[in-house]
C-alpha positions as CSV (number, residue, x, y, z in Angstrom):
1,M,15.8,19.3,1.4
2,G,18.1,16.8,-0.3
3,E,19.1,16.3,-4.1
4,Y,17.9,12.5,-4.2
5,S,14.6,10.2,-2.7
6,V,13.8,7.4,-2.1
7,N,9.9,6.5,-2.4
8,H,7.8,3.3,-1.7
9,W,5.3,2.8,-3.9
10,G,2.1,0.6,-3.8
11,S,2.2,-0.1,-7.4
12,H,4.6,0.7,-10.0
13,P,5.8,4.3,-9.9
14,D,5.1,5.2,-13.7
15,D,1.5,3.4,-13.6
16,E,0.3,6.9,-12.5
17,N,-1.8,5.7,-9.4
18,D,-0.7,8.1,-6.4
19,D,0.1,5.4,-4.0
20,C,3.9,6.8,-3.0
21,F,3.4,5.9,0.9
22,T,6.3,7.7,2.3
23,G,9.9,8.7,0.9
24,W,13.0,10.1,2.1
25,D,15.5,12.9,1.1
26,F,19.0,12.4,0.9
27,D,22.3,14.8,0.1
28,T,24.3,12.3,-1.3
29,L,23.9,9.3,-4.0
30,D,25.6,7.2,-2.0
31,S,23.4,7.7,1.2
32,A,20.2,7.2,-1.2
33,E,21.5,3.9,-2.5
34,Q,22.3,3.0,0.8
35,C,18.3,3.0,1.7
36,F,17.3,2.6,-2.1
37,R,19.2,-1.4,-1.4
38,K,17.2,-2.0,1.4
39,D,13.7,-4.6,1.5
40,P,10.8,-2.9,2.9
41,D,8.3,-4.5,4.9
42,S,5.8,-6.0,2.8
43,S,3.5,-3.6,2.2
44,V,5.6,-2.0,-0.4
45,M,5.9,-3.3,-3.8
46,Y,7.9,-0.9,-5.4
47,I,11.1,1.4,-4.2
48,E,12.4,4.4,-6.3
49,L,15.1,6.2,-6.1
50,D,15.1,9.8,-8.0
51,G,17.8,12.1,-8.3
52,P,19.0,14.4,-10.9
53,D,21.2,12.3,-12.5
54,V,19.5,8.6,-11.6
55,N,16.3,7.5,-12.0
56,Q,16.0,3.6,-10.8
57,V,12.8,1.2,-9.7
58,R,12.6,-2.0,-8.5
59,K,10.3,-4.6,-6.9
60,N,10.2,-5.4,-3.5
61,P,10.9,-8.9,-3.3
62,N,9.4,-9.0,0.2
63,Y,5.5,-7.8,-1.3
64,R,3.1,-9.4,-0.5
65,P,-0.3,-8.6,-1.8
66,S,-2.9,-7.8,0.8
67,R,-6.0,-9.6,0.9
68,D,-9.0,-8.2,-0.6
69,D,-11.3,-8.5,2.0
70,D,-14.5,-7.2,2.7
71,S,-15.5,-9.2,5.7
72,E,-15.5,-5.8,8.3
73,W,-17.6,-4.5,6.1
74,Q,-20.4,-6.5,5.6
75,R,-20.4,-7.7,9.4
76,E,-21.3,-3.3,9.7
77,R,-23.5,-4.3,7.0
78,A,-24.8,-7.1,8.8
79,M,-25.5,-5.3,12.1
80,Q,-27.1,-2.1,10.9
81,A,-29.5,-4.8,8.6
82,G,-30.2,-6.9,12.1
83,M,-30.9,-3.2,14.2
84,A,-33.6,-2.3,11.2
85,F,-34.7,-6.3,10.3
86,G,-34.0,-7.8,13.4
87,C,-32.1,-11.7,12.8
88,Q,-33.7,-11.6,9.3
89,G,-32.1,-8.2,7.9
90,Y,-28.4,-9.5,9.3
91,N,-29.0,-13.1,8.2
92,E,-29.5,-11.9,4.7
93,E,-26.7,-9.6,5.1
94,M,-24.5,-12.2,6.0
95,G,-25.7,-14.5,3.5
96,Y,-27.3,-17.1,6.1
97,D,-30.4,-17.5,3.9
């Protein structure tokens, strides 16, 4: 295990949300810094470089928040309501009534 790590977070590491997506360990600061400078995909909000003599956090310029979309869950609930209560139950759950 290396002395330095680069971690990808879904929120700021200081927020204590326990949403570190992934991380890599490096033996040298130089190799860790190279990884830290790379911009990850749009799901990563913050990139952290951590080690015995460094702790840096930067926001990912590619970050795009995901939509809070419950449409899949709504369709599942509607299917369950439809099986239990027929078309009326399905329509109520989907908001058609």
